[in-house]
C-alpha positions as MATLAB code, in Angstrom:
seq = 'XXXXXXXXXXXXXXXXXXXXXXXXXXXXXXXXXXXXXXXXXXXXXXXXXXXXXXXXXXXXXXXXXXXXXXXXXXXXXXXXXXXXXXXXXXXXXXXXXXXXXXXXXXXXXXXXXXXXXXXXXXXXXXXXXXXXXXXXXXXXXXXXXXXXXXXXXXXXXXXXXXXXXXXXXXXXXXXXXXXXXXXXXXXXXXXXXXXXXXXXXXXXXXXXXXXXXXXXXXXXXXXXXXXXXXXXXXXXXXXXXXXXXXXXXXXXXXXXXXXXXXXXXXXXXXXXXXXXXXXXXXXXXXXXXXXXXXXXXXXXXXXXXXXXXXXXXXXXXXXXXXXXXXXXXXXXXXXXXXXXXXXXXXXXXXXXXXXXXXXXXXXXXXXXXXXXXXXXXXXXXXXXXXXXXXXXXXXXXXXXXXXXXXXXXXXXXXXXXXXXXXXXXXXXXXXXXXXXXXXXXXXXXXXXXXXXXXXXXXXXXXXXXXXXXXXXXX';
ca = [
      32.189  100.682  159.111;
      34.836   98.467  160.414;
      35.010   96.699  156.734;
      35.399  100.093  155.028;
      38.135  101.272  157.415;
      39.659   97.993  156.857;
      39.678   98.421  153.101;
      41.123  102.015  153.327;
      43.976  100.818  155.496;
      44.786   97.842  153.030;
      44.687  100.363  149.968;
      46.670  102.919  151.890;
      49.303   99.788  152.661;
      49.144   98.774  149.036;
      49.641  102.458  147.791;
      52.618  102.938  149.959;
      54.193   99.728  148.814;
      53.866  100.573  145.337;
      55.286  104.410  145.912;
      58.556  102.465  147.877;
      58.898  100.135  144.762;
      58.539  102.838  142.530;
      60.898  105.113  144.236;
      63.426  102.351  144.570;
      63.172  101.584  140.555;
      63.637  104.997  140.024;
      66.721  105.448  142.142;
      68.225  102.053  140.626;
      67.593  103.676  136.984;
      69.149  107.038  137.781;
      72.219  105.217  139.329;
      72.564  102.932  136.225;
      72.259  106.062  133.967;
      74.926  107.688  136.046;
      77.370  104.644  135.796;
      76.640  104.401  132.164;
      77.573  108.214  131.448;
      80.856  107.709  133.355;
      81.824  104.862  131.299;
      83.957  105.570  127.883;
      81.708  105.615  124.833;
      83.604  102.417  123.418;
      81.671  100.506  126.352;
      78.196  101.892  125.572;
      77.827  102.356  121.995;
      77.568   99.445  119.535;
      78.128  100.312  115.606;
      75.614   98.905  113.506;
      76.140  100.827  110.487;
      76.736   98.638  107.379;
      79.914  100.420  106.448;
      81.250  100.643  110.213;
      81.311  104.357  109.856;
      81.250  104.699  113.660;
      84.073  102.110  114.239;
      88.130  102.208  113.476;
      89.862   99.295  111.909;
      92.482   97.324  113.395;
      94.907   99.155  111.288;
      94.214  102.296  113.096;
      94.663  100.507  116.422;
      97.846   98.953  115.607;
      99.220  102.506  114.860;
      97.653  103.806  118.146;
      98.948  100.871  120.231;
     102.740  101.591  118.829;
     102.673  105.472  119.668;
     105.525  106.497  121.933;
     105.306  109.939  121.170;
     102.453  112.531  121.961;
     100.110  113.565  119.444;
      97.795  116.750  119.432;
      94.756  116.803  117.129;
      93.428  120.256  116.777;
      89.788  120.433  115.817;
      89.077  123.709  114.208;
      85.146  124.065  114.700;
      82.744  126.864  115.671;
      80.778  126.374  118.891;
      77.598  124.195  118.050;
      78.761  123.442  114.704;
      80.474  120.066  115.531;
      80.196  117.217  113.000;
      78.913  114.269  114.851;
      80.574  111.768  113.002;
      83.961  113.384  113.113;
      83.272  113.978  116.891;
      82.699  110.215  117.519;
      85.782  109.284  115.511;
      88.066  111.877  117.702;
      86.716  110.430  120.881;
      88.016  107.048  119.885;
      91.373  108.006  119.175;
      91.404  109.564  122.336;
      90.043  106.601  124.028;
      92.589  104.042  122.376;
      95.659  106.010  123.176;
      97.063  107.939  126.020;
      99.349  109.945  123.440;
      96.435  111.389  121.548;
      94.823  114.515  122.647;
      91.974  116.446  121.021;
      92.138  120.107  121.292;
      89.410  122.364  119.909;
      90.115  125.692  118.339;
      86.967  128.071  117.653;
      88.070  130.016  114.679;
      85.899  132.713  115.929;
      88.160  132.975  119.132;
      91.692  131.901  117.324;
      90.848  133.314  113.716;
      94.699  133.115  112.802;
      95.528  129.812  114.563;
      95.302  127.744  111.140;
      97.588  130.031  109.346;
     100.637  128.484  111.046;
      99.948  125.221  109.234;
      98.218  125.788  105.927;
      97.652  128.638  103.316;
      94.104  126.986  102.354;
      90.800  128.270  103.034;
      90.210  126.348  106.429;
      86.505  125.020  106.509;
      84.598  123.974  109.726;
      85.627  120.769  110.954;
      89.044  120.624  109.733;
      91.653  119.141  111.659;
      95.441  119.764  112.302;
      97.555  116.919  113.586;
     100.652  117.754  115.229;
     103.632  115.904  116.967;
     106.923  117.995  117.847;
     107.993  120.285  114.821;
     105.789  118.055  112.284;
     102.162  118.438  111.400;
      99.757  118.119  108.912;
      96.467  119.830  107.802;
      93.429  117.843  107.147;
      90.817  119.946  105.484;
      86.830  118.961  105.730;
      87.091  118.191  102.063;
      89.730  115.835  102.507;
      87.114  113.929  105.143;
      84.174  113.882  103.343;
      84.985  112.981   99.345;
      82.760  113.506   96.495;
      83.338  111.605   93.583;
      81.285  111.448   90.019;
      79.507  108.142   89.285;
      79.741  107.877   85.440;
      77.119  105.244   85.343;
      74.274  107.399   86.989;
      75.628  110.902   86.372;
      75.519  111.458   90.347;
      78.022  112.035   93.078;
      79.091  109.187   95.381;
      79.818  110.416   98.823;
      82.358  108.663  100.980;
      83.993  109.307  104.297;
      87.645  109.289  104.797;
      88.032  110.482  108.354;
      89.871  107.438  109.834;
      92.416  106.974  106.792;
      93.379  110.679  106.842;
      93.645  111.049  110.611;
      95.839  107.646  110.883;
      97.690  108.494  107.853;
      98.473  111.933  109.356;
      99.387  110.480  112.641;
     101.799  107.760  111.115;
     103.405  110.952  109.182;
     104.050  113.316  112.180;
     105.483  110.452  114.249;
     107.619  109.036  111.619;
     110.430  111.285  109.931;
     111.499  108.550  107.529;
     108.807  107.848  104.989;
     109.141  105.662  101.926;
     110.537  107.349   98.962;
     109.665  106.706   95.369;
     111.402  108.197   92.206;
     109.355  109.033   89.127;
     111.372  108.486   85.849;
     111.325  111.473   83.378;
     112.608  112.315   79.946;
     110.653  110.118   77.796;
     107.266  112.240   77.433;
     105.911  110.534   80.459;
     102.285  111.245   81.379;
     101.521  113.303   84.369;
     100.481  111.183   87.372;
      96.643  111.456   87.708;
      95.445  113.575   90.292;
      93.604  110.910   92.237;
      96.821  108.748   92.074;
      99.304  111.428   93.485;
      96.712  112.278   96.130;
      96.507  108.848   97.324;
     100.255  108.247   97.327;
     100.573  111.652   99.420;
      97.891  110.190  101.938;
      99.988  106.896  102.123;
     102.949  108.973  103.294;
     104.936  108.056  100.182;
     107.128  110.718   98.783;
     107.422  111.231   95.144;
     110.776  112.924   93.668;
     111.340  113.341   89.894;
     114.657  111.963   88.193;
     116.177  111.258   85.092;
     118.836  108.518   84.226;
     119.807  110.964   81.370;
     121.499  113.382   83.781;
     122.332  110.634   86.455;
     124.636  107.751   86.259;
     123.028  105.641   88.768;
     119.539  104.998   90.787;
     119.199  107.323   93.618;
     120.660  104.995   96.950;
     117.573  106.194   98.949;
     115.137  104.976   96.546;
     112.492  102.434   97.923;
     111.201  102.097   94.357;
     111.178  103.333   90.910;
     108.129  104.304   89.044;
     107.589  104.516   85.317;
     104.327  105.994   83.985;
     103.112  106.360   80.420;
     106.373  106.904   78.486;
     105.642  108.299   75.003;
     109.157  107.135   73.697;
     111.643  104.322   74.546;
     114.214  104.617   77.170;
     117.898  104.209   75.776;
     120.067  100.905   76.163;
     122.323  102.491   78.872;
     118.942  103.157   81.043;
     117.304   99.663   80.260;
     120.729   98.256   81.572;
     120.845  100.504   84.759;
     116.886   99.445   85.367;
     117.323   95.930   84.949;
     120.382   95.927   87.048;
     118.560   97.844   89.791;
     115.887   95.164   89.986;
     117.866   92.075   89.879;
     120.018   93.562   92.726;
     116.830   93.732   94.821;
     115.219   96.886   93.934;
     111.451   97.686   93.431;
     110.360   98.721   89.861;
     106.788   99.412   89.010;
     105.791  100.340   85.456;
     102.771  101.274   83.627;
     103.446  101.386   79.575;
     101.114  100.345   76.881;
     101.190  100.964   73.171;
     102.442  104.246   71.592;
     101.205  106.057   68.723;
     104.752  106.325   67.193;
     107.022  103.450   67.488;
     107.568  101.134   70.252;
     109.175  100.598   73.669;
     111.499   98.099   72.476;
     114.232   98.525   75.357;
     111.846   99.400   78.145;
     109.667   96.077   77.360;
     113.242   94.212   77.115;
     113.372   94.600   80.680;
     110.544   91.526   80.712;
     112.540   89.453   78.307;
     115.020   88.395   81.160;
     112.103   86.553   82.998;
     110.550   84.960   80.040;
     107.715   87.612   79.162;
     107.586   88.672   75.742;
     105.277   91.676   74.275;
     103.207   91.608   71.156;
     103.249   94.672   69.046;
      99.712   96.335   68.717;
      96.666   96.965   70.553;
      94.621   94.158   72.426;
      91.193   93.381   71.210;
      89.152   91.102   73.064;
      85.650   89.751   71.206;
      84.300   87.864   74.175;
      81.483   90.101   75.191;
      82.119   89.499   78.965;
      85.646   90.657   78.805;
      85.106   94.375   77.354;
      83.073   97.237   78.341;
      81.206  100.060   76.748;
      80.706   98.167   73.466;
      84.309   98.734   73.042;
      86.632   95.472   72.645;
      89.963   97.571   73.236;
      88.365   98.661   76.640;
      89.019   95.479   78.497;
      87.896   93.661   81.330;
      90.126   90.988   82.235;
      90.419   87.954   84.295;
      91.752   88.787   87.769;
      94.332   86.097   89.256;
      94.661   85.719   92.963;
      97.618   87.695   94.792;
      98.188   90.045   97.436;
      97.684   92.770   94.868;
      94.500   91.621   93.403;
      92.886   89.754   96.223;
      91.121   92.932   97.722;
      89.579   93.452   94.517;
      88.387   90.029   94.044;
      86.901   89.861   97.897;
      84.911   92.946   96.976;
      83.929   91.817   93.445;
      85.301   94.630   91.580;
      86.513   94.549   88.056;
      89.763   96.223   86.616;
      89.437   98.057   83.506;
      92.343   97.942   81.040;
      91.730  100.306   77.977;
      94.339  100.201   75.047;
      96.896   97.642   76.516;
      99.702   95.680   74.864;
      99.754   92.034   75.197;
     102.162   90.160   77.109;
     102.967   86.350   76.765;
     104.610   84.729   79.643;
     107.025   81.910   78.678;
     107.028   78.350   80.624;
     110.406   78.962   82.135;
     110.140   76.158   84.677;
     110.065   78.989   87.466;
     107.214   80.624   89.409;
     108.858   83.865   89.095;
     106.415   85.431   87.088;
     102.644   85.849   88.141;
     100.040   86.969   85.847;
      97.540   89.160   87.464;
      95.265   90.157   84.785;
      94.404   87.860   81.262;
      92.171   88.259   78.515;
      89.951   85.537   77.158;
      90.846   83.024   74.587;
      88.821   85.111   71.993;
      91.293   88.094   72.360;
      93.991   89.063   69.655;
      96.547   91.739   69.156;
      95.749   94.373   66.346;
      99.059   94.669   64.529;
      98.002   98.038   62.975;
      98.056   99.561   66.904;
      96.212  102.993   67.151;
      95.616  102.991   63.424;
      93.211   99.759   63.555;
      89.911  100.246   61.753;
      87.949   96.808   62.598;
      87.305   94.504   65.592;
      87.711   91.389   63.487;
      90.516   89.503   63.319;
      92.805   90.146   60.081;
      95.839   88.720   58.609;
      99.135   89.741   60.701;
      96.908   89.986   64.109;
      98.325   87.764   66.865;
      96.161   85.296   68.639;
      95.675   85.496   72.719;
      95.356   85.079   75.531;
      97.514   87.462   76.798;
      98.638   88.819   80.398;
      97.754   92.419   80.866;
      99.728   92.818   84.252;
     102.309   90.742   85.599;
     104.332   90.486   89.214;
     107.823   89.430   89.155;
     109.974   88.150   91.742;
     113.455   89.182   90.626;
     116.793   87.985   92.074;
     117.785   89.123   95.742;
     114.249   89.957   96.728;
     113.766   92.422   93.958;
     110.202   93.032   92.309;
     109.008   94.104   89.180;
     105.159   94.917   88.861;
     104.114   95.854   85.152;
     100.773   96.931   83.824;
     100.463   96.839   79.955;
      98.539   99.988   79.766;
      99.294  103.678   80.145;
      95.680  104.919   80.688;
      94.222  102.556   83.232;
      94.752  105.253   85.829;
      93.192  107.844   83.762;
      90.306  109.772   85.839;
      87.546  108.540   83.520;
      88.711  104.864   83.311;
      89.063  104.804   87.147;
      85.589  106.188   87.911;
      84.344  103.654   85.446;
      86.074  100.810   87.539;
      84.675  102.408   90.544;
      87.681  103.099   91.826;
      88.982   99.398   91.408;
      91.549  100.681   89.082;
      93.311  103.194   91.702;
      92.967  100.408   94.401;
      95.046   97.732   92.254;
      97.626  100.423   91.347;
      97.899  101.358   95.313;
      98.027   97.921   96.230;
     100.983   97.400   93.738;
     102.794  100.398   95.281;
     102.409   98.972   98.995;
     103.350   95.464   97.788;
     106.912   96.990   96.186;
     107.644   99.196   99.285;
     106.464   97.393  102.143;
     102.955   98.613  103.220;
     102.484  100.080  106.820;
      99.321   99.607  108.851;
      98.497  103.248  108.127;
      98.252  103.102  104.379;
      95.517  100.525  104.011;
      92.364  102.289  105.246;
      89.895  102.857  102.572;
      87.131  105.115  102.397;
      83.635  104.069  103.662;
      80.681  104.947  101.296;
      77.722  107.171  102.956;
      75.474  106.322   99.974;
      72.386  104.149  100.461;
      72.654  100.610   99.486;
      69.372   99.403   97.717;
      68.229   95.847   97.518;
      67.775   94.657   93.933;
      65.295   91.749   93.079;
      63.900   90.305   89.961;
      60.429   90.595   88.489;
      59.219   87.378   89.710;
      60.551   88.019   93.308;
      58.941   91.226   93.386;
      55.351   89.877   92.271;
      55.916   87.101   94.753;
      56.290   89.349   97.598;
      53.290   91.569   96.511;
      51.269   88.792   96.604;
      52.290   87.919   99.918;
      51.924   91.314  101.238;
      48.520   92.184   99.685;
      46.810   89.049   99.646;
      47.978   86.051  101.778;
      49.017   87.965  105.119;
      45.429   89.807  105.308;
      43.711   86.623  104.441;
      45.608   84.810  107.300;
      45.005   87.749  109.731;
      41.241   87.699  108.910;
      40.956   83.730  109.431;
      43.030   84.243  112.823;
      40.205   86.905  113.476;
      36.973   85.012  112.634;
      38.614   81.922  114.685;
      39.126   83.947  117.732;
      35.589   85.770  117.388;
      33.615   82.169  116.632;
      35.779   80.459  119.518;
      34.855   83.100  122.164;
      31.201   83.059  121.296;
      31.129   79.386  121.864;
      32.681   79.911  125.237;
      29.739   82.778  126.158;
      27.124   80.349  124.883;
      28.648   77.395  127.039;
      28.159   79.666  130.197;
];
């Protein structure tokens, strides 16, 4: 009986001890959870997504750290309809700057709130960024972007929340934004939608102007853009543009072969820097330097520069359709940088748009050619020249997976001086698939289906035999 009581007492003491330890552990866990909940999300969450969807870039941090004005971000969203990714992003903006305040506006409670900022139909999870009397509306459709993938006939989905918000903040706190004048009066093509939208996102103000009605380049111009002229400029216009670049101005030109005539005066601007043009349309017969079985849709080699380095790092290819060949003469200076070049197998078809064969014929000019150049002019002036009027066309930009647009925006950023807010690119939401060869696939199947099961079976047999021997030895 005494022995039984002793055992019961020991059991009771052991149970009490376990209960006390359990209570202490639970108390510690509760305290740790309360402490963790009180910490900012930046200290308790880690972004392991491949595209860093839940992180902000160093560019945004620089912009926020430099804020001296208070900025309010109105989040127009119904109750319980918040987008988790947008909510996480807005939390980060608030935590990174004391000048940022996020305010929810439920359209059910404030149905007319957004009308003072936009005339668009306002979708749930849209935003308004405001500072003083300056504001910018960010539609939900500007945050989640859908682009057609011409290769797979599907849609690529990307998230541009950080780029849109940081750009809007930069816009509302800075009244003086870069201004680029677009030349008109020569049958110029209209700027592609994607290009003009990206320029607007990067807070660059576009204005049309004509040298036929003005006697000088506007004094407030941070750069001049010439896009797809159908006819040549006059001698007087050429002199004004050349003097502008030589005097420290910034000039960006996208001009290729035309169906009628040549752009003699426009291309003569390049002659002052040892760059000559070759009449006709460039054809490259090297299979690695053209796309879609069309030797005039060129895949040029890309040289390293501040304009092209981002493309090289991400293994993107620029596509240059219907381009005019540029020949860079050896002038003994390093003023001209060849950004895009054709192969040794290229030549220029002298018939231009009328050419009917991809074979080299009499009168055609041998390559290789430059298709894009960057020129350092006098007095810190700069000229960036693309020898195609079509490479920013929506179709060719889609074929290049957006590389053409990125290159053009890098060029504009280069000539006007890029701010931190305008270099944030979108983040893809598409799945990334692992592509492996047939031989690797067969090897992995053999390992998974045959080798691993046999190894596990062998280990099991060894364990069984070992235990049986141990039992027999006892």
